[in-house]
N, C-alpha and C positions, 0 to 999 in steps of 0.2 A: 336506482337511488340507494346510496349507502344507508345501512341500518344504523339509526342513531341510538346509541346506548348511553345510559347515564354513566358518569365517571365511577370508577371502582370504589371511590371513597363514599359515594352517595349511598344512603341507606335505601333498602327496598321497601321499607314500611312508611306509611303515613299515619300521623296521629293527630287527634284533636285533643287539646288540653282542656280539661274541665276543672276549674277551681271551685271547690265546695267550701264556702266560708260562711260565717254567720251573717255577713252583710249582703243583702240581695243586690243583684246587678243593676236593678233599677235605681238604686240610691247613688247619685253622682257625687254629692258633697258630704263631707264629714260633718255631723251635727256639731253645733257650737258647744263650747265648754259649759258644763252645768254646775256652777258653784255660786251660791248666794249666801249672804249673811243678812239677817233681817231682825229688827227690833219690833216687839209687839207688846202691848200692854192691855189693861182692862178696858180701854176705850177703843181698841182696834177691832176692825172687822176681820173676817177670814182672810188668810194670806193666799194669793193666787199667783201661780208660776206657770209660764208657758214655755214649752221646749219641744224641739224635734228630737225624737229618740229612737234608737234601734230597739228591736225586740230583745227582751231579757236584760234591759238596763235596770240596775238597782237604784232605787231612790232612798237615800239615807237622810235622816233628820235627827239632829241632836241639839240640846240646849247647852250653850257654852257658859252663860252667866245668867243670873236671875236675882230677883228681889221680891220677897213676899213679906209685907209688914206684919201680917198675922197668919197663923197656920191656915192653909187652904188646900183643897184637893182639886186637881185639874182633870179634865177629860179632853184629850187631844184626838181629833178625828181626821183621817186622811181620805181624800177622794181623788182617784185617778181616772181621767176621762180621755179616751182616744177619739180623735175626730179627723175628718178627711179634708176639711178646708182650713187653711191657715188662719183666716180672719173670722172663724166661727165664734159665736158667743162674745162679741166685742163689748157687751154691756157689763160683764161680770165685775171688772175692777171698780167701776163707778157704783154699782149696786152694793159691793162689799163696803166701800167707804161710807155709804149711806145706811148701812145695816139693813138693806132691803132683800138680801138673799134668803131664800128659803133654807130651813135647816136640813131638809132632805135634798142634798145637792144632786144626787143621781136622778131623782125624780124631776128636778128642774132641767137636767141635761138629757132628758128623754129615756133614761134607764137603758141606753144602748152603749155597749163597750165602756161601761162605767163600773168601777170597783171601789168599795169603801171598807175601812176598818178603823178601829180606835183603841186607844189605851185609856183606861179609866183608873180613878182613885190614885192619881199621882200626887204624893204629898210634897208640899213646899212650905218651908218655914224658915225663920231667921237662923236657926241652928244648923240647917242643912248645908253640907259642904259641896256635894255633887248632886245635880238634878237626876232623878230616876232615869234609867235607860229607857229608850223608846224603841219598840220593835214590833214587827208582825211575826208572831210565833210560827205561823204556817210557813213563813219564808226563811227565818233564821234557823229553823230545824232542818232545812234542806242542805244548808251549807256544810261542806266537809271540814275536817279538822285543820287543814292547811289555810283556811280562810277565816279562822275564828276571830282574829284581831279586827276590831272595827265592825264586825258583822252584826252586833247586837242593835245597831241603829238603823237596820234595814226596815223600812216601813211599807214599801211597795215595790213591785217589779212589773215592768211593761210586758205586754203580751203580743204586741204588734209593732211594726215599724211605722213611724209617721209622727203626726202632730199630737201633742198631749197637753192637757191642762191638769195641774196638780193643785189641790186646794187643801190648806191646813186650817182647821177650825179649833180654837182653843177656848175652853169654857171652864168656869168654876161653879161649885155648888152654891156660892155666896155671890149674889149679884152686886153687892156693894164692896167686895174685896178689892184692895189696891195691890197691884203686882205688875211686874214687867219681866220679860224674857228676851234673851238674845239667842236666836236660833241660827243654825247652819244647815243649809240644804245642799246635798251633793248628789249628782247623778253620775253613776259609773257603769260603763259597759264592760263586762268581763269577757275578754277574748282568750279562750283556752287554746293552747297549741294543739291539743288532741282533737279540737273541733275543726281543724283545718287540714284537708287532705288533698293530695294531688293525684289525679288518675290520668292514664292515657288510654284512649280508645284505639286499638289496633285494627286497621281495616284492610291492610294489604298483605295478609299472610294466607290468602286463598281460603279464608274461613267463610263458612256459611252465615255467620253472624259476628258482629264486632266483639272483640275481646277487651275487657277492661283489666288494666294492670296497674299496680301501684308503682311509685318511684323505687321503692326498695326491691320489688320483684323485678323491675327492669334491670336493676344493678346485678341481680343474680343471674340474669340472662347474658351478662357481659355487654349490655348496651348502656349508653349514657344519654343524658338529657340533650346535650348539644348535638348528638348524632341524628336527632329526630327532625323530620320535615313535617310541617304543620299545614293543614288546609287553611286557606284564607278566604 
């Protein structure tokens, strides 16, 4: 029987392509766009937003317009809750409308995978042209100089992939104060090019263990991506 040899043009190495990116392989669908505008006033309960988000998604909240008939100070508290079931805590919206939610939201949400922070002493009066910036100093201090624009309204950042509930609670020190705010909530996932790498696992070079090699290193060896045969 004639010895079957691969064509001369066929490569002698086999490689498995591993794509290391920020989104896990288990996530099949891209999460829906996260952009809301919401009006809230002194009669409103906490705002509740539900969203499927990737890890490291930035949650930004800003007040675009406002009206305060008398000088007043706001406290705005943010609560971010990760949960595993899409329909978990279905009662929250109704409880918010009826003002029945506890003030300690994380305690109500079992204090598991729940994070909270707040901005206090935010002045609002009829002479104010721009509402004070809202931010989580622990997060905005991490951003580099190239991302300074718009970074001051980052109030939370996800720590896991999956379902999330985000609660915004707005209070004043005067219970009888009359006011209204128009807020914008935006969820942004930052995908950095440097966080995406392509590697090849070389297995057919008579090595005792696989060799991991990057695309740039492959080019230095005089090989090209299209020359590779992949395991299926």
